[in-house]
N, C-alpha and C positions, 0 to 999 in steps of 0.2 A: 432569505434563510439563513439562519448561521450558519458558521462552517463547523460545527459541531454533528450537526443535522445531516450535513452535506459528506461529511465523511463516514456516517452510519451507512447512509447510501450507497456510497462505495463501496465499503466493507463487506454489503450484502452483496454487491452483485460481485465484488472477487471471490468471494467465496463461491458462488453458485456456478461461475465460469471455472475455477480449479476444480469441481466437484465435476461438472460437466468433461473436462480433459481427462481427468481420471477414470472416469467411467465407458471413454471414448475407446475401442479396439481398433479402430482406422487410423493406419496411423497418419497420412496427406493429410484425415480433419483432424485430429490430434495435433498435429503440427502447425496447422492453420490458427487453432484455437488459441495452443500456446503463443504464438506469434500476438496475437491479438491482446490475450492476457499479459503478458511481458510490455507493451507499450500503454496499455493502462494503468499497469500498477505501478511503473518507471514515472510518470507523468505524475499521477497521485502523489506519490512519496516524495517527490522533489516539490512537487509542491505543497505539499504538508509543510516539507521542512524550510521551505523558505518563508511560506505566509506562518505557520502554527509555531514550528519550534522556536526560530527564530524570536519570534516576542516570547516565548515565554521562557527561551535563555537569558532573557534580561532580568527576570525575576528572581530572587534568590529559591521561591518555593517551588516553580515549574524546571528550575534550572537542568538539576538531576535529568529527570523523567524524559527533558528534551533531547538531552546528550544520550541517554540510553538508547531512545525511539529511533536517532538517527544510528546509530551502531546497528541495532537490530535491522536497519534499511538497509545497510553495507554488507549484511550477512546474507541477505534474501536476494540482493543484487549479484553476490556471488555464485551463490547457487542458482539461478536461473540462467549467467552466463554459463555456468557448466552446463546448464540443461538445453541451453540452446548451441551450444558444439556440439552435442551430441549425433552422430549419424544413428542410432538405434533409437528412435523414440519410442518402440513400439515393446523395447526388451521390459525386461524384470528390473532391471536394473535401473533403468530411467525411470521404470513407474516407482520405484522404491525412493527415488531422490527425490521425485516431485510431491510422493506423498511426506518427506520429510520437511520441503519448502510448504506443504499446505499446514502439517503442525509447527511451524513454526510464526505462520502467519496468521493462524489461529491463538497462539499464544499473545503475540505482538498487539491485535486487536482488543482482544479480551482485555489486555492489559490499557489500552488506550482508549477504550469505551469504558472502563471504571474507573481508577484512579486519576488517570490522567487527566479526562473530561471532567472531573471534579476540581481538579486544579486548574483547570481553564478556564471556568465556570467562575472560580475567586479572582483570579488575576484579572479576567477582562468582562467588560459590561455587556450587556443584550447586543446595543447599539454598534459595541467594538468585536463582537462574532459575527453579526450581520455582516459590516465590513469586511471582515477577514474570511466570509465566505464567498463574496463577489471575488474577491480578490484572489482565492483560491482556484474557483469555477475558472476564472478569467487566464491565471498561471498554469493550469493542467490543461486547459483547450490547447493554449500555445505549443506547449511542451509536448504533445500526443501530435500535433502538425510537425511538429520538428521532428520526432522519434520514427515517422512514418515516411 
């Protein structure tokens, strides 16, 4: 499977998990789901940066998008850190912050799956994208194990 297909699968899972978190009223369940979400998204982001973004940064065509994507990951990381530190996971303020996180991720995913993926298809051939998919999955699995 190509890295682009693997990323799309991850993106769908992230969207669904975040939707579930926001629709869950039980604070304990919400907290558990958010921990799972944070682990999965952090592993995904770091593996994506290492495998896809680094490759794109080496090309003139992909450099700016890769750098911008990494900055968007940093913003999401900061917001997830704020949400993790909060003791009031059931509060309206926490929900508002989480909703902003959802909006940031939606923007990032839409950009990535649109223009970003088009550029990646120009830069890398099918075989390269498949190798990157294997490397991404291995890196993500390694990182997720280290985070939990």
